[in-house]
Every structure is written in C-alpha cells, then in structure tokens.
DOTI-727415 format. One record per atom (N, C-alpha, C): z, x, y. Coordinates in steps of 0.02 Angstrom, whole numbers, padded with zeros to 5 digits, always signed. Example, Ala and Ser with C-alpha at 12.3 -4.5 7.8 and 13.67 -1.06 7.14 Angstrom:
BEGIN
+00390+00660-00284
+00390+00615-00225
+00390+00660-00165
+00354+00642-00112
+00357+00684-00053
+00394+00645+00002
//
This chain:
BEGIN
-04047-01743+09567
-03997-01793+09588
-04019-01829+09651
-04085-01833+09665
-04108-01864+09727
-04113-01940+09720
-04116-01966+09659
-04121-02038+09650
-04055-02072+09664
-04058-02138+09669
-03998-02180+09671
-03994-02213+09602
-03938-02206+09568
-03932-02228+09499
-03894-02294+09495
-03921-02340+09457
-03891-02407+09453
-03883-02429+09381
-03821-02446+09363
-03805-02478+09299
-03804-02553+09312
-03844-02591+09275
-03843-02664+09282
-03799-02691+09226
-03740-02713+09244
-03688-02730+09196
-03676-02806+09196
-03696-02838+09141
-03689-02910+09134
-03619-02927+09107
-03581-02964+09144
-03515-02986+09121
-03522-03044+09071
-03469-03054+09033
-03459-03116+08993
-03500-03120+08929
-03522-03063+08901
-03554-03068+08835
-03503-03096+08786
-03524-03146+08747
-03478-03179+08700
-03445-03241+08729
-03455-03255+08793
-03425-03315+08824
-03457-03377+08792
-03523-03379+08792
-03562-03432+08761
-03621-03402+08723
-03645-03437+08673
-03703-03412+08636
-03764-03409+08682
-03774-03460+08724
-03834-03462+08765
-03835-03405+08816
-03779-03391+08849
-03778-03337+08897
-03784-03270+08862
-03754-03263+08804
-03758-03200+08766
-03830-03186+08746
-03867-03237+08724
-03937-03227+08706
-03978-03206+08766
-03962-03233+08824
-03998-03213+08885
-03985-03141+08904
-03923-03119+08895
-03906-03049+08909
-03945-03003+08863
-03949-03020+08800
-03986-02978+08752
-04061-02977+08769
-04088-03034+08791
-04158-03037+08811
-04170-02991+08870
-04125-02992+08920
-04132-02948+08978
-04128-02875+08958
-04084-02860+08910
-04077-02790+08887
-04139-02767+08851
-04169-02810+08810
-04229-02792+08773
-04287-02777+08820
-04286-02806+08880
-04338-02793+08930
-04319-02736+08977
-04262-02704+08966
-04241-02648+09007
-04211-02667+09073
-04198-02732+09084
-04172-02755+09148
-04096-02757+09151
-04063-02754+09093
-03990-02753+09089
-03972-02692+09047
-03928-02650+09073
-03913-02587+09038
-03843-02584+09008
-03801-02633+09024
-03733-02634+08996
-03707-02705+08997
-03658-02718+08954
-03626-02784+08954
-03554-02778+08932
-03512-02822+08959
-03441-02825+08939
-03430-02881+08890
-03401-02864+08832
-03392-02910+08776
-03323-02943+08780
-03322-03010+08781
-03259-03048+08778
-03237-03050+08705
-03190-03007+08688
-03174-02995+08617
-03130-03050+08587
-03104-03096+08627
-03066-03151+08598
-03110-03212+08587
-03175-03203+08591
-03223-03257+08579
-03217-03283+08508
-03219-03349+08497
-03215-03375+08429
-03277-03356+08387
-03332-03339+08420
-03392-03318+08383
-03401-03243+08382
-03345-03207+08388
-03348-03134+08398
-03390-03098+08345
-03379-03112+08281
-03414-03075+08229
-03490-03084+08233
-03511-03145+08247
-03583-03158+08253
-03612-03122+08314
-03577-03127+08370
-03602-03094+08431
-03604-03018+08422
-03556-02991+08386
-03556-02919+08373
-03618-02898+08333
-03638-02940+08286
-03698-02924+08246
-03761-02928+08290
-03762-02974+08336
-03820-02980+08381
-03830-02916+08422
-03775-02883+08438
-03779-02823+08481
-03814-02764+08447
-03804-02758+08382
-03822-02696+08347
-03895-02675+08352
-03944-02721+08350
-04014-02700+08356
-04034-02678+08427
-03994-02697+08477
-04012-02684+08547
-03981-02617+08566
-04011-02563+08545
-03978-02497+08547
-03972-02468+08617
-04014-02490+08665
-04011-02461+08732
-03958-02495+08775
-03927-02548+08750
-03876-02584+08788
-03808-02554+08774
-03774-02529+08825
-03706-02504+08818
-03657-02562+08821
-03604-02558+08782
-03556-02612+08777
-03487-02588+08797
-03451-02630+08835
-03381-02618+08850
-03341-02679+08830
-03276-02677+08844
-03233-02734+08829
-03217-02770+08894
-03234-02834+08897
-03220-02877+08955
-03152-02909+08942
-03099-02871+08957
-03030-02893+08942
-03017-02962+08972
-02987-03005+08931
-02983-03075+08951
-02913-03102+08939
-02883-03129+08992
-02818-03164+08985
-02820-03229+09026
-02879-03257+09037
-02882-03318+09077
-02925-03372+09045
-02956-03358+08987
-02999-03409+08957
-02996-03402+08880
-02990-03460+08848
-02991-03460+08775
-02923-03449+08744
-02923-03423+08683
-02862-03414+08643
-02848-03340+08635
-02786-03318+08645
-02770-03247+08636
-02773-03226+08563
-02782-03161+08552
-02780-03133+08484
-02708-03123+08462
-02663-03110+08509
-02593-03097+08494
-02556-03162+08476
-02525-03163+08419
-02486-03222+08399
-02427-03232+08446
-02397-03177+08468
-02341-03180+08514
-02361-03214+08580
-02419-03195+08606
-02442-03224+08669
-02463-03297+08658
-02493-03312+08602
-02511-03382+08587
-02448-03426+08584
-02394-03399+08556
-02330-03436+08554
-02304-03449+08625
-02309-03397+08668
-02287-03405+08737
-02327-03460+08772
-02391-03466+08754
-02436-03514+08786
-02434-03582+08753
-02384-03595+08711
-02381-03659+08675
-02381-03720+08722
-02353-03717+08783
-02359-03775+08828
-02431-03792+08845
-02477-03744+08836
-02549-03755+08848
-02588-03755+08782
-02555-03776+08728
-02586-03779+08662
-02609-03709+08638
-02573-03657+08660
-02588-03590+08638
-02649-03558+08670
-02675-03589+08723
-02734-03562+08757
-02716-03539+08827
-02755-03491+08853
-02744-03468+08921
-02753-03526+08970
-02705-03536+09016
-02708-03594+09061
-02752-03585+09122
-02783-03527+09129
-02825-03514+09188
-02796-03458+09230
-02837-03433+09275
-02820-03374+09314
-02756-03384+09356
-02753-03436+09395
-02697-03444+09441
-02631-03452+09404
-02631-03490+09350
-02569-03498+09312
-02547-03433+09280
-02595-03393+09257
-02578-03328+09227
-02551-03280+09280
-02582-03280+09339
-02559-03236+09393
-02487-03254+09413
-02474-03319+09420
-02406-03340+09438
-02355-03319+09385
-02373-03327+09322
-02327-03309+09268
-02313-03234+09266
-02364-03194+09280
-02356-03121+09279
-02315-03097+09339
-02332-03122+09399
-02298-03099+09460
-02226-03124+09463
-02212-03180+09432
-02143-03206+09432
-02100-03172+09380
-02131-03134+09334
-02095-03101+09281
-02083-03146+09220
-02108-03208+09222
-02099-03252+09164
-02140-03230+09104
-02198-03200+09118
-02240-03173+09065
-02234-03098+09065
-02201-03068+09015
-02190-02995+09014
-02257-02958+09009
-02264-02906+09050
-02325-02866+09050
-02339-02835+08982
-02289-02813+08943
-02304-02786+08876
-02343-02834+08832
-02335-02900+08842
-02374-02948+08804
-02448-02941+08820
-02463-02930+08885
-02533-02922+08906
-02561-02857+08877
-02520-02804+08880
-02543-02741+08851
-02561-02749+08778
-02518-02783+08741
-02532-02794+08669
-02596-02833+08659
-02606-02885+08699
-02667-02926+08693
-02729-02885+08709
-02728-02846+08762
-02786-02805+08780
-02800-02753+08727
-02747-02724+08700
-02756-02674+08647
-02789-02706+08585
-02768-02767+08568
-02798-02801+08512
-02872-02816+08524
-02890-02833+08586
-02960-02846+08602
-03002-02783+08596
-02975-02726+08619
-03011-02662+08612
-03018-02644+08539
-02964-02650+08501
-02965-02631+08431
-03010-02676+08390
-03016-02738+08409
-03062-02784+08374
-03134-02759+08380
-03152-02736+08439
-03219-02708+08449
-03229-02644+08409
-03178-02602+08408
-03183-02539+08371
-03191-02551+08296
-03158-02602+08271
-03164-02618+08199
-03234-02640+08180
-03270-02667+08230
-03340-02686+08218
-03387-02628+08231
-03358-02568+08241
-03397-02507+08253
-03440-02512+08315
-03414-02547+08365
-03447-02550+08430
-03426-02487+08469
-03475-02452+08495
-03463-02390+08533
-03446-02410+08604
-03381-02419+08616
-03358-02443+08682
-03367-02389+08735
-03397-02408+08791
-03410-02360+08845
-03367-02372+08907
-03337-02430+08914
-03299-02444+08975
-03255-02505+08964
-03210-02516+09011
-03169-02576+09014
-03180-02610+09082
-03178-02675+09082
-03169-02713+09144
-03132-02777+09124
-03130-02827+09167
-03092-02887+09147
-03123-02950+09175
-03110-03004+09140
-03133-03070+09162
-03095-03089+09225
-03131-03106+09277
-03104-03127+09342
-03063-03071+09375
-03077-03009+09356
-03048-02949+09388
-02972-02947+09385
-02943-02979+09334
-02870-02981+09332
-02838-02913+09317
-02878-02866+09293
-02850-02799+09281
-02828-02766+09347
-02853-02791+09404
-02835-02762+09468
-02766-02784+09493
-02737-02834+09462
-02669-02856+09481
-02621-02797+09470
-02583-02776+09522
-02545-02713+09516
-02502-02706+09452
-02466-02757+09428
-02429-02746+09366
-02474-02732+09306
-02536-02757+09309
-02583-02748+09253
-02626-02686+09262
-02637-02665+09324
-02680-02607+09335
-02650-02544+09305
-02585-02541+09305
-02551-02483+09275
-02568-02478+09201
-02563-02534+09164
-02578-02531+09093
-02653-02523+09081
-02693-02551+09126
-02766-02541+09121
-02783-02467+09125
-02753-02431+09172
-02765-02359+09179
-02741-02321+09117
-02685-02343+09090
-02660-02311+09029
-02709-02319+08972
-02738-02378+08965
-02787-02390+08912
-02851-02351+08924
-02872-02347+08987
-02932-02307+09005
-02922-02235+08982
-02865-02207+08998
-02852-02137+08980
-02841-02128+08905
-02806-02175+08873
-02793-02169+08802
-02858-02172+08761
-02903-02218+08779
-02965-02226+08742
-03023-02186+08772
-03008-02148+08826
-03056-02103+08858
-03118-02142+08881
-03106-02198+08915
-03160-02240+08941
-03162-02231+09016
-03187-02172+09037
-03176-02149+09105
-03223-02179+09157
-03269-02222+09137
-03312-02254+09185
-03295-02328+09195
-03233-02345+09183
-03211-02415+09186
-03209-02440+09258
-03214-02505+09264
-03224-02536+09330
-03162-02536+09374
-03173-02516+09436
-03122-02525+09488
-03153-02571+09540
-03123-02631+09547
-03151-02681+09593
-03125-02668+09664
-03171-02653+09709
-03154-02641+09778
-03183-02696+09822
-03156-02703+09882
-03182-02752+09930
-03254-02736+09947
-03292-02789+09960
-03362-02781+09981
-03371-02819+10046
-03385-02783+10100
-03384-02812+10166
-03453-02826+10195
-03504-02828+10153
-03571-02846+10177
-03570-02917+10205
-03598-02926+10263
-03602-02992+10294
-03667-03027+10274
-03671-03094+10280
-03619-03139+10303
-03567-03151+10248
-03506-03165+10270
-03451-03176+10223
-03427-03249+10228
-03419-03281+10171
-03389-03348+10170
-03313-03340+10179
-03279-03396+10191
-03207-03394+10196
-03176-03368+10132
-03203-03391+10075
-03178-03368+10010
-03186-03293+10001
-03244-03267+10023
-03256-03195+10017
-03210-03155+10062
-03197-03181+10122
-03150-03147+10168
-03081-03144+10137
-03058-03199+10108
-02992-03201+10077
-02989-03153+10018
-03040-03155+09974
-03041-03112+09915
-03042-03038+09934
-03083-03020+09983
-03089-02951+10002
-03025-02926+10036
-02993-02969+10076
-02930-02949+10107
-02876-02939+10054
-02874-02984+10005
-02825-02977+09951
-02837-02914+09910
-02901-02899+09896
-02918-02839+09858
-02898-02776+09896
-02908-02776+09962
-02889-02718+10002
-02815-02705+09997
-02775-02759+10001
-02702-02751+09995
-02683-02728+09925
-02714-02758+09874
-02699-02740+09805
-02713-02667+09792
-02769-02642+09819
-02788-02573+09806
-02742-02522+09840
-02706-02544+09891
-02655-02500+09920
-02600-02487+09867
-02579-02539+09833
-02529-02531+09780
-02559-02491+09721
-02621-02507+09704
-02652-02475+09646
-02668-02401+09656
-02669-02379+09719
-02686-02309+09732
-02636-02260+09702
-02577-02285+09683
-02527-02242+09651
-02545-02225+09579
-02591-02264+09550
-02611-02253+09480
-02671-02206+09477
-02672-02165+09427
-02725-02115+09419
-02777-02141+09370
-02839-02146+09395
-02895-02164+09351
-02956-02125+09374
-02995-02097+09328
-03054-02059+09348
-03102-02101+09390
-03141-02068+09431
-03187-02103+09476
-03238-02144+09437
-03249-02206+09458
-03296-02250+09426
-03357-02260+09471
-03414-02283+09441
-03470-02302+09484
-03448-02355+09534
-03474-02352+09595
-03455-02401+09646
-03483-02469+09628
-03441-02520+09632
-03460-02587+09611
-03499-02623+09666
-03555-02654+09646
-03595-02697+09689
-03596-02767+09659
-03609-02816+09700
-03620-02884+09675
-03562-02931+09684
-03506-02907+09712
-03446-02949+09716
-03458-03011+09760
-03489-03001+09818
-03496-03057+09865
-03549-03108+09842
-03590-03089+09793
-03641-03135+09768
-03630-03149+09694
-03568-03143+09672
-03553-03151+09600
-03573-03221+09576
-03616-03223+09526
-03639-03287+09498
-03701-03314+09530
-03721-03284+09587
-03781-03310+09621
-03817-03255+09660
-03837-03203+09623
-03874-03148+09654
-03941-03173+09681
-03962-03142+09737
-04027-03157+09766
-04062-03091+09785
-04127-03094+09791
-04165-03035+09812
-04144-03014+09882
-04131-03062+09926
-04111-03046+09995
-04046-03007+09996
-03997-03028+09956
-03933-02993+09952
-03944-02922+09924
-03983-02916+09871
-03994-02851+09840
-04031-02804+09887
-04080-02830+09923
-04117-02789+09971
-04070-02761+10024
-04022-02801+10045
-03975-02779+10096
-03929-02724+10070
-03899-02734+10012
-03852-02684+09987
-03888-02622+09961
-03948-02630+09934
-03985-02571+09910
-04002-02524+09967
-04012-02552+10026
-04027-02510+10084
-03970-02465+10104
-03909-02480+10082
-03850-02439+10100
-03832-02387+10048
-03868-02385+09992
-03850-02340+09937
-03869-02268+09955
-03831-02220+09927
-03841-02150+09942
-03872-02113+09883
-03918-02068+09899
-03951-02029+09846
-03900-01988+09807
-03911-01983+09742
-03868-01944+09698
-03806-01981+09676
-03794-02041+09702
-03734-02079+09684
-03750-02130+09629
-03698-02150+09592
-03706-02198+09538
-03669-02262+09557
-03703-02318+09546
-03676-02383+09563
-03679-02429+09502
-03635-02479+09503
-03635-02530+09450
-03648-02598+09483
-03700-02632+09462
-03713-02700+09486
-03684-02750+09436
-03632-02784+09457
-03603-02837+09416
-03647-02899+09421
-03662-02929+09364
-03705-02989+09365
-03685-03036+09308
-03711-03097+09310
-03694-03148+09259
-03758-03183+09237
-03805-03146+09207
-03867-03177+09185
-03859-03211+09117
-03907-03252+09099
-03905-03284+09033
-03949-03345+09032
-03955-03374+08973
-03987-03440+08967
-03933-03493+08977
-03955-03552+08998
-03909-03607+09009
-03924-03664+08961
-03872-03686+08926
-03876-03743+08881
-03824-03794+08903
-03848-03851+08929
-03802-03900+08958
-03757-03932+08905
-03777-03929+08842
-03734-03954+08789
-03678-03905+08772
-03689-03841+08788
-03639-03790+08772
-03592-03777+08830
-03619-03775+08891
-03578-03761+08950
-03567-03826+08989
-03506-03849+08987
-03489-03913+09019
-03435-03907+09072
-03404-03848+09078
-03350-03837+09126
-03378-03845+09197
-03354-03895+09236
-03382-03906+09303
-03371-03848+09351
-03316-03811+09343
-03304-03753+09387
-03357-03700+09374
-03372-03686+09311
-03423-03637+09295
-03492-03659+09320
-03506-03723+09314
-03571-03749+09335
-03580-03743+09411
-03526-03748+09448
-03530-03739+09521
-03539-03665+09539
-03512-03621+09499
-03506-03551+09517
-03564-03508+09494
-03595-03525+09438
-03644-03481+09407
-03714-03511+09407
-03763-03466+09415
-03834-03483+09408
-03863-03433+09358
-03846-03442+09294
-03862-03392+09243
-03936-03377+09238
-03976-03430+09232
-04048-03419+09222
-04081-03392+09285
-04057-03411+09343
-04083-03384+09406
-04073-03308+09408
-04013-03286+09389
-03999-03214+09389
-04040-03178+09337
-04047-03206+09277
-04087-03174+09225
-04160-03168+09248
-04188-03222+09275
-04257-03220+09297
-04267-03171+09355
-04217-03165+09398
-04220-03116+09452
-04225-03045+09425
-04181-03028+09377
-04180-02961+09349
-04244-02945+09311
-04276-02996+09282
-04337-02986+09244
-04400-02987+09288
-04391-03003+09351
-04449-03014+09394
-04481-02950+09418
-04546-02953+09433
-04582-02897+09463
-04552-02880+09532
-04528-02931+09567
-04500-02921+09633
-04439-02876+09630
-04397-02886+09579
-04338-02843+09572
-04359-02772+09555
-04407-02764+09510
-04432-02697+09493
-04460-02662+09554
-04498-02698+09595
-04526-02669+09656
-04472-02650+09706
-04419-02691+09709
-04363-02676+09754
-04329-02611+09734
-04320-02600+09669
-04290-02537+09645
-04335-02478+09664
-04400-02484+09655
-04447-02430+09673
-04443-02417+09748
-04443-02470+09787
-04442-02464+09860
-04380-02425+09884
-04324-02435+09851
-04262-02403+09872
-04246-02340+09832
-04291-02318+09790
-04281-02257+09751
-04225-02262+09700
-04220-02321+09668
-04166-02334+09620
-04190-02325+09549
-04151-02288+09510
-04166-02278+09439
-04112-02314+09398
-04133-02358+09352
-04086-02393+09310
-04064-02348+09253
-03999-02346+09241
-03970-02305+09188
-03916-02345+09152
-03894-02318+09095
-03836-02346+09061
-03779-02295+09064
-03723-02311+09031
-03664-02266+09036
-03675-02201+08998
-03715-02203+08945
-03730-02140+08910
-03768-02092+08956
-03814-02118+08993
-03851-02076+09040
-03806-02053+09097
-03758-02095+09116
-03710-02074+09167
-03669-02015+09142
-03649-02016+09080
-03612-01959+09051
-03654-01896+09055
-03718-01902+09041
-03762-01844+09044
-03770-01819+09116
-03776-01864+09163
-03779-01845+09234
-03716-01808+09255
-03659-01833+09233
-03596-01801+09251
-03591-01731+09221
-03617-01722+09159
-03617-01656+09129
-03661-01608+09168
-03720-01632+09189
-03765-01590+09228
-03734-01571+09295
-03701-01619+09326
-03668-01606+09390
-03613-01554+09381
-03574-01561+09326
-03520-01514+09313
-03548-01443+09302
-03603-01439+09263
-03633-01374+09249
-03661-01343+09313
-03690-01385+09356
-03717-01360+09420
-03661-01332+09464
-03606-01368+09468
-03550-01345+09509
-03519-01282+09480
-03515-01279+09413
-03489-01219+09381
-03534-01159+09396
-03600-01170+09395
-03646-01116+09410
-03640-01092+09481
-03629-01138+09527
-03620-01119+09597
-03557-01079+09607
-03504-01098+09570
-03442-01061+09574
-03452-00989+09549
-03492-00980+09497
-03506-00913+09469
-03543-00867+09518
-03585-00899+09559
-03625-00858+09605
-03587-00836+09667
-03528-00864+09677
-03489-00846+09737
-03459-00776+09729
//
C-alpha cells in the first residue's frame, strides 16, 4: 500500500460522439480507467455497444438533469415550457430549491438512467452527476439512497478544492460546496476516493497536476475528474461548452509521455474501480489479521 493510487475518470461519455470516441481512445492506451455514461443520450444504444470491447474501462452512470431530454415521461411533461428538455443547471436548481419540481421526479429519472444502463448489461461501478448536481442537499439524500440500493460504494462526493491560485468563480464554487457539505454530512455514504481536478475542470494542465500530485498521500486512492475527447466543430456548437472545455488538450495531456513521467515521479499507480475493490479487500483482510494478533 506504499503507492498513491489514481483513477482517471472521464466525465460525459455519451454527450457527443466525438468526445466519446476520444475517451475510448484514451482507455485503449491505458490513460483513462473509468468513465461516466450520460444514459439519457439520444445515441445511447450505439455508445453502449462501443464500450463493450474496451474491457479495462470501468463505467458508471453520469446522472443528468441539466442537459438533453429526460427518460421520464412525467418529467418531460413538467418541462413542456422548455419543449420537454432540461432548461439548464440554474433553472433546474431554482425549480428544485423552490419546491416547484418535486424531488421524487428526479429520483424516478435517475433510477431510469441507471436501469437503462443495466438493461444494456453494463457493469456499473459508480455514480456521479453532470455538473455535480447530485451534491444539492435535496438530491444528495436520494443519491445516497441509490448508492446504497445498487451497492455502488465508490460513487463521487464532490468536495471543495482549495489549491491556489483560485479564480473568483473557483472561490465562489468552493465556498458553496463547503456550505452544501455541512448539510450533506447528515447523509450516510461509504467513503469515496478523494476527488481531484475540480479547479481545473475542462482545462487540465501539467503544472496543475504536478502541484496537486505533490500533496497526495501514500496508500490513498484518488479520482481525477477530466473531460478528454476529440473535438468536432460540426458536432459541438454550444458556445458555453466551447469556452469551458479543451477536450483534445486534455486527451493529449493524458496520452503524453510527460504525464506518464509525472505519475512515475510522484509514485502514482493508475487503477480502475475493480482494482480499488481488490485493494479494499486486501486492506480489510490486513486489518482483520491485525485484530486477530492482538
């Protein structure tokens, strides 16, 4: 347990064909070890088939209530003022916090997204969410319930990341997350790998990774959130996404010799969630053995 273990988890599989192909390319080269699948994607069946040959890539459900069309007919009816599509993160947050959008509707939608993956015989290893909306206190409760019900005990818990320098946006987000997690501490969820990458989401750099890798502790498991992929300007036209993401830059970084050398320099071993389960079993057996010797 002397190494530092890192799961490289690519968000947004299924968001676009071009980004999904890039994630699979990174996985085939061993640079991406997990990905979160947006199960309400209109190309879901095709993307699910693409996953099957890439056996070393662990898949989770990237629960989504801020982009695209819901699977739930009831929720689509509620969203009729927006042509049955999610109106975006801020509008959804306002509707949930005001009580206008009942939380059970969200639970039903998330359950449908999980079950859609299961019907495709995808071996789900974790849950997280698009734009971290599962951390919203009314939703975190149902998120924890789903984690426990489906026994997905390595699911993401988004915590503040205070590595400097911090932009104004990062300061606001981290302060809000700190307050949110005070409320969420009442909910019980098994310990997850510590999340990295929040302050550089969409635009990872070697300088940022070198800084955070230097703070990692031996024997601990971490999850690096990233957004790699190929970019097709005919497919991705949303100006907000274009400002926020550098898909090919992140993919090339993860595939680079420089990144591999950085992992060696800091004693980091890349693993997936299946290997994390094995590490946890070994740790449990070791602790049990120590208890026996007392």
